[in-house]
N, C-alpha and C positions, 0 to 999 in steps of 0.2 A: 488768300486763296488756300483752301485746305490741302493738306499733304495728299498727293495721289497714291502714295504707297501705304497700304494698311499696316498697322503695327501687328506683326505676327507673333511676337513674343511678349509675355507679361513682364512688368518691371521686376528687377532683381530684388529679392527680399533682403532687408538689412539684417546682417548677422546670420545669414542663411547657413545651415549645416553643410559643411564641405565634405562630410563623410557619406555622401549619397552614392548609390551604386552607379555603375557605368550605364545602366539602362535609363537613368533619369535623364531628363531633357538637357541637351548640350547648350541650351539657350544662354547667352551671356548678356542679354538685354541691349544688344547693339544690333538691332534689327534693321537691316538695309539690304534690299535686293536691287534697288534702283533699276527696276525692270530687267534685271539679270535673272537667270534661272536659279541662282544659289545665293543664300544669305551670306553677306560678308562678315557677319559676326560668328555664326555657329557652323556654317558650311553646309547646312541642309537645304534641300530643294523646298520650294513652297509646298509641294505635295507632302513631303516628309514632315514639315512643320505642322501642316493642317491635320495630318493623320497620326501624329505621334502617339496620342492617347489611345488609339485603336490598334497600334502595332504590337506584335508579340515581342517577348523578351529577345528572341532570336533575331527578329527583324531589326530591333533597336541595336543589338550588338553589331550587326552588319553595317549599319549606318555609322555607328561610333568608330568602327575599324577604318572605314573609308575616310571619314572626316579627320581623324587623327593622322592618317597617312598623308593627308593633304595639308596638314598644319593648322587645323581648326580644333576646337573653338579658339578664337582669338580673344584672350582675356586681358 
């Protein structure tokens, strides 16, 4: 049976540059919402994941501040 939860994050790139700015995606390739509102890997909502590429730098900073305060992303 296919997985009912779509993969919302791309696989992590091997040897990825860790000097990315804070507005880069907090995705840790542990995508799991299990029908919850928040991804258990990065702490973003499904809407934030889906719209990340369209968000302004300021909007991304707000998300980063919230998820860091909540103990995400879980690497």
